[in-house]
C-alpha positions as CSV (number, residue, x, y, z in Angstrom):
1,M,34.0,152.1,148.4
2,I,36.5,152.2,151.1
3,K,39.6,153.4,150.0
4,F,42.6,151.5,151.2
5,L,44.1,154.6,151.6
6,D,42.1,158.2,150.8
7,I,45.1,160.4,150.2
8,Q,43.1,163.0,148.9
9,K,40.9,162.9,152.1
10,I,44.5,162.8,154.0
11,T,45.2,166.2,152.1
12,Q,41.8,167.7,152.6
13,K,42.6,167.4,156.2
14,N,44.9,170.2,156.2
15,D,44.1,171.7,153.0
16,G,43.9,175.5,153.9
17,E,47.5,175.2,155.4
18,I,49.0,172.9,152.5
19,K,47.9,175.5,149.8
20,D,49.2,178.6,152.2
21,A,53.0,176.8,152.2
22,V,52.7,176.0,148.7
23,T,51.6,179.9,147.5
24,G,54.0,180.9,150.2
25,V,57.4,178.9,148.1
26,I,55.7,180.1,144.6
27,D,55.8,183.7,145.6
28,S,59.1,183.2,146.9
29,G,60.9,182.6,144.0
30,W,63.2,180.3,145.3
31,Y,62.6,176.4,144.7
32,L,65.8,174.4,146.0
33,F,68.0,174.8,148.3
34,G,65.8,177.3,150.4
35,E,64.4,178.0,153.8
36,E,61.8,175.6,153.4
37,V,64.3,172.8,153.4
38,K,66.3,174.2,155.5
39,S,63.4,174.2,158.1
40,F,62.3,170.9,157.8
41,E,65.7,169.3,158.1
42,K,66.0,170.9,161.4
43,N,62.1,170.3,162.6
44,Y,62.6,166.7,161.5
45,A,65.9,166.2,163.1
46,D,65.0,167.6,166.2
47,Y,61.3,165.2,165.8
48,T,63.2,162.0,165.2
49,G,66.0,163.1,168.0
50,T,69.3,163.0,165.7
51,K,71.7,165.9,165.4
52,Y,71.3,165.6,161.3
53,C,68.6,165.4,158.9
54,I,69.2,165.6,154.7
55,G,66.7,165.9,152.5
56,V,67.1,163.7,149.3
57,A,64.5,163.3,146.5
58,N,63.2,159.4,147.9
59,G,63.3,157.3,150.3
60,L,65.5,154.7,148.2
61,D,68.2,157.3,147.2
62,A,68.3,158.1,151.2
63,L,69.6,154.4,151.9
64,R,71.4,154.1,148.8
65,L,73.3,157.6,150.0
66,I,74.3,156.1,153.4
67,L,76.0,153.0,152.2
68,K,77.8,155.4,149.1
69,A,78.8,157.4,151.8
70,Y,80.2,154.9,153.8
71,I,82.1,153.2,151.0
72,E,83.3,157.1,150.3
73,L,84.4,157.4,153.9
74,G,86.5,153.8,153.6
75,E,84.2,152.3,156.2
76,M,83.1,149.7,153.9
77,Q,84.2,148.4,150.5
78,E,82.5,146.8,147.1
79,G,82.0,143.2,148.1
80,D,81.2,143.9,151.9
81,E,77.9,142.4,153.4
82,I,75.0,143.6,154.5
83,I,72.5,141.6,156.6
84,V,69.3,142.5,155.6
85,P,65.3,141.0,156.0
86,A,64.3,138.7,153.2
87,N,60.9,139.6,153.6
88,T,61.5,143.1,152.9
89,Y,60.3,146.0,150.2
90,I,62.8,145.5,147.2
91,A,64.0,149.4,147.9
92,S,65.9,147.9,150.8
93,I,67.8,145.0,148.9
94,L,68.3,147.8,145.5
95,A,69.9,150.2,147.9
96,I,72.6,147.2,149.1
97,T,73.2,145.9,145.5
98,D,73.2,149.6,143.6
99,N,76.7,150.1,146.0
100,K,77.8,146.6,144.5
101,L,77.6,145.4,148.4
102,N,76.6,142.1,149.2
103,P,73.0,141.4,150.8
104,V,72.7,138.4,153.1
105,L,69.1,137.8,153.4
106,I,67.6,136.5,157.3
107,E,64.3,135.2,157.8
108,P,61.8,137.1,159.8
109,D,60.1,136.7,163.0
110,I,56.4,134.8,161.5
111,N,54.7,137.0,164.7
112,T,56.2,140.6,163.9
113,Y,57.0,140.3,160.5
114,N,60.4,141.8,161.4
115,I,64.1,140.2,161.0
116,N,64.6,137.7,163.3
117,S,67.2,138.8,166.0
118,S,68.2,135.5,166.8
119,K,69.3,134.7,163.1
120,I,71.6,137.4,162.3
121,E,75.0,136.5,164.8
122,T,75.6,133.1,162.7
123,A,75.3,135.2,159.3
124,V,78.1,137.6,160.3
125,T,81.2,136.6,158.8
126,A,84.5,138.3,158.1
127,Y,82.5,140.3,155.2
128,T,79.7,142.0,157.0
129,K,79.9,145.7,157.5
130,G,76.2,146.3,158.4
131,I,72.8,145.4,159.5
132,M,69.8,147.0,157.4
133,I,66.7,146.5,160.0
134,V,63.3,147.8,158.2
135,H,60.6,148.8,160.5
136,L,58.3,146.8,158.2
137,Y,54.5,148.1,157.9
138,G,55.3,150.7,160.9
139,Q,56.6,148.4,163.3
140,N,59.8,148.5,165.6
141,A,62.1,146.4,164.1
142,Y,65.4,147.1,166.5
143,D,66.1,145.1,170.1
144,E,68.8,144.8,172.2
145,T,70.5,141.9,170.5
146,I,70.4,143.9,167.5
147,G,72.7,146.5,169.3
148,E,74.8,144.0,171.0
149,I,75.4,142.0,167.6
150,C,76.7,145.7,166.0
151,E,78.8,146.4,169.0
152,K,80.6,143.4,168.8
153,Y,81.3,142.7,165.6
154,N,81.8,146.4,165.1
155,L,78.7,146.7,162.1
156,K,77.2,149.9,161.1
157,L,73.4,149.9,162.0
158,I,71.5,151.3,158.9
159,E,67.3,151.7,159.8
160,D,65.0,151.4,156.9
161,N,62.6,154.0,158.3
162,A,60.4,154.2,155.0
163,Q,57.4,153.0,156.5
164,A,57.7,153.9,160.7
165,A,57.4,157.7,161.1
166,G,57.0,158.6,164.6
167,C,57.7,155.2,166.0
168,L,59.2,154.8,169.4
169,Y,61.4,152.3,171.0
170,N,62.2,153.0,174.5
171,N,61.4,156.9,174.2
172,K,64.0,156.9,171.4
173,R,62.2,157.4,168.0
174,T,62.8,155.2,165.0
175,G,65.2,156.6,162.6
176,S,67.6,157.8,165.5
177,L,68.3,154.2,166.9
178,G,71.2,153.0,164.4
179,D,74.1,154.9,163.0
180,A,72.1,156.3,160.1
181,A,68.6,155.5,158.8
182,G,66.5,156.6,155.7
183,H,63.2,157.7,155.7
184,S,60.4,158.2,152.8
185,F,58.2,160.9,152.4
186,Y,56.1,159.0,149.4
187,P,52.5,160.4,149.5
188,G,50.9,157.2,151.2
189,K,53.5,156.9,154.0
190,N,51.9,158.4,157.6
191,L,54.1,161.7,157.1
192,G,53.8,162.1,153.1
193,A,54.4,164.7,150.6
194,L,52.7,165.3,147.7
195,G,55.3,163.7,145.3
196,D,58.6,162.0,146.1
197,A,60.4,163.1,149.2
198,G,62.9,161.5,151.8
199,A,65.6,162.0,154.2
200,V,68.6,160.7,155.6
201,T,68.6,161.1,159.7
202,T,72.0,160.1,161.6
203,D,74.3,161.7,164.6
204,D,77.6,161.1,162.5
205,N,78.8,164.8,161.3
206,N,81.6,163.3,158.4
207,L,78.2,160.7,157.3
208,A,76.2,164.0,157.3
209,E,78.4,165.7,155.2
210,M,79.4,162.9,152.9
211,V,75.7,162.3,152.3
212,R,74.8,165.8,151.8
213,T,77.9,166.1,149.3
214,L,77.0,163.1,146.9
215,A,73.5,164.1,147.1
216,N,74.7,167.5,145.4
217,Y,76.6,165.7,142.4
218,G,79.6,165.0,144.6
219,S,80.1,168.6,145.4
220,A,80.8,170.6,148.7
221,K,81.5,173.7,146.9
222,K,79.8,175.0,143.4
223,Y,81.3,173.2,140.7
224,V,83.8,171.6,142.8
225,F,83.4,167.7,142.2
226,D,85.6,165.7,144.9
227,Y,83.0,162.6,144.6
228,Q,81.0,160.8,141.6
229,G,77.9,161.8,143.2
230,V,74.2,161.9,142.1
231,N,71.3,164.6,141.9
232,S,69.1,163.8,144.6
233,R,67.2,166.9,146.4
234,L,64.1,167.6,148.4
235,D,62.5,170.7,146.7
236,E,61.2,173.5,148.4
237,I,57.3,172.8,148.0
238,H,57.8,169.3,149.4
239,A,59.8,170.0,152.4
240,A,56.9,173.3,153.1
241,I,54.3,171.0,153.0
242,L,56.1,168.2,155.1
243,N,56.5,171.1,157.2
244,V,52.6,171.1,157.9
245,K,52.0,167.6,158.1
246,L,54.8,167.0,160.6
247,K,53.0,168.8,163.2
248,Y,49.8,166.6,163.2
249,L,51.9,163.3,163.2
250,D,51.9,162.0,166.5
251,T,47.5,162.8,166.3
252,D,47.8,160.9,163.0
253,N,49.6,158.2,164.3
254,Y,47.3,158.3,167.4
255,H,44.3,158.0,165.1
256,R,45.9,154.6,163.3
257,K,46.7,153.0,166.7
258,E,42.9,153.6,167.7
259,I,41.5,152.0,164.6
260,A,44.2,149.1,165.0
261,Q,43.3,148.4,168.4
262,Y,39.6,148.1,167.3
263,F,40.5,145.4,164.6
264,I,42.6,143.6,166.7
265,E,39.7,143.4,169.6
266,N,37.1,143.0,167.3
267,I,38.3,141.0,163.8
268,K,37.3,137.2,165.3
269,H,37.8,134.6,162.2
270,K,39.1,131.7,162.5
271,D,41.0,131.7,158.6
272,I,42.0,135.1,159.7
273,I,45.7,135.7,161.7
274,L,46.1,139.4,163.3
275,P,49.4,141.2,163.6
276,Q,50.7,141.0,167.2
277,V,51.7,144.2,168.8
278,K,54.0,143.9,172.0
279,N,53.8,147.6,172.6
280,R,51.4,150.2,171.3
281,D,54.5,152.9,170.9
282,A,56.5,150.7,168.7
283,H,53.9,150.4,166.0
284,V,52.5,153.3,164.3
285,F,50.6,151.1,161.7
286,H,51.6,152.3,158.1
287,I,50.0,149.0,156.9
288,F,47.6,146.8,158.8
289,P,48.5,143.0,157.7
290,I,46.4,139.9,158.4
291,L,47.7,136.4,157.1
292,T,45.1,134.3,155.5
293,K,45.7,131.0,153.4
294,K,42.4,132.1,151.5
295,R,43.9,135.7,150.4
296,D,42.7,135.6,146.8
297,H,39.2,134.6,148.0
298,L,39.1,136.8,150.8
299,Q,40.4,139.9,148.8
300,K,37.7,139.5,146.1
301,Y,34.9,139.2,148.8
302,L,35.9,142.3,150.2
303,A,35.9,143.9,147.0
304,D,32.6,142.9,146.2
305,N,31.4,144.3,149.7
306,Q,32.9,147.8,148.4
307,I,35.9,147.1,150.6
308,Q,39.5,148.0,148.8
309,T,42.5,146.0,150.1
310,L,46.4,145.6,148.9
311,I,48.8,143.4,149.2
312,H,52.1,143.8,150.6
313,Y,54.0,142.0,148.8
314,P,53.0,139.4,146.5
315,I,56.2,138.5,145.7
316,P,59.5,138.8,148.2
317,P,62.7,139.7,146.7
318,H,64.5,136.5,146.3
319,K,61.6,135.5,143.9
320,Q,61.9,138.4,141.6
321,K,63.1,138.1,138.1
322,A,65.7,141.4,138.9
323,Y,67.4,138.8,141.4
324,R,67.0,135.9,139.3
325,E,70.3,134.2,140.7
326,W,68.4,134.1,144.3
327,N,65.5,132.3,142.6
328,H,66.5,128.7,144.0
329,L,66.7,130.1,147.6
330,S,64.3,129.0,150.0
331,F,63.0,131.4,153.1
332,P,59.7,129.3,153.8
333,I,58.7,132.4,156.6
334,T,59.4,134.8,154.1
335,E,57.6,133.2,151.3
336,Q,54.4,132.6,153.8
337,I,54.0,136.1,154.5
338,H,54.4,136.8,150.9
339,A,51.6,134.3,149.9
340,E,48.9,135.1,153.2
341,E,49.4,139.0,153.3
342,L,46.6,141.0,153.0
343,S,46.8,144.7,154.2
344,L,43.2,146.1,155.4
345,P,42.2,149.8,154.9
346,I,44.0,152.1,157.8
347,S,44.9,155.5,158.0
348,Q,44.2,158.9,160.1
349,V,40.7,159.5,157.9
350,L,39.5,156.0,158.4
351,S,36.3,156.8,160.1
352,E,34.8,154.5,163.0
353,E,31.9,153.8,160.7
354,E,34.0,152.7,158.0
355,A,35.7,150.6,160.4
356,L,32.9,149.1,161.9
357,R,31.8,147.9,158.5
358,V,35.2,146.5,157.5
359,V,35.0,144.3,161.0
360,N,31.4,143.3,160.1
361,A,32.3,142.0,156.5
362,L,35.7,139.9,158.0
363,N,33.5,138.4,160.9
364,S,30.8,137.8,158.3
365,Y,33.3,135.9,155.6
């Protein structure tokens, strides 16, 4: 069986260093707010090209805390609007609604699956305070049009960088393109911990301090609570693991790009639409998505041929029961993507032989 993502094999690739890092934390006797977290925050800030990195518990918390911090800083208030792609993973939406802000859903570009920047400006109102772009599947979603809209209307640009660690736009990393970014280090990410972990990156000192305070129960000084915060911390063990894996992120992403290029050049089937990649640097292929109207049949065929696939994602946010008030809305492009998308195996440990098997199976379908 070719696994969709062999996390065990990915971990084994740096097994010795990871075990040494974890043992070092255990032996230190210091498990929270220690040197490994400080080191990772500095290393990841340097890597992304930002001034500040704040480790948090997961990617959803990273986005939630950014918005909560903007509210506490007086930049936003309950009822304000945040523009966001309609076809994102639900975490992007949850971060907005958890803060009693209103998501304004925008259709994606059918070619890139990222937010269609040409449709954003018509959605801006007097209540719009920010745009949340999602670098979906690992491809950069930012373009100059989005930057110009943010400048014109004085909007905050928030990046959901959960799937695009290491991605570039004009030689800048995603996670450094906007005012703030949320990152996920869920085990299946290109840069993954061995459990839940996340971070916020920003160049804004006030925002960074507020995020750090809110993530620590709303306290900047022990037992003094100026805000109603949450408990959202990156622990020492995950930070130590991430410090090891960050060293290999660019190499890992390069391998993913090589596999993706092989797929693009060799998968040839009239019923399969391959992803369009305008700039190889601007995609790190967290996911390799194909579209097909025969998704369920193709997925079963591949499973019968010992190839595991997944769907990202079967139900769009506006059709989820959690947002039943939106269930009547129609976003045709979003709905097409969610009805036809199938994710092929891709990772830093997928072999050339396995990639060939995937291609041959698809071309024989």
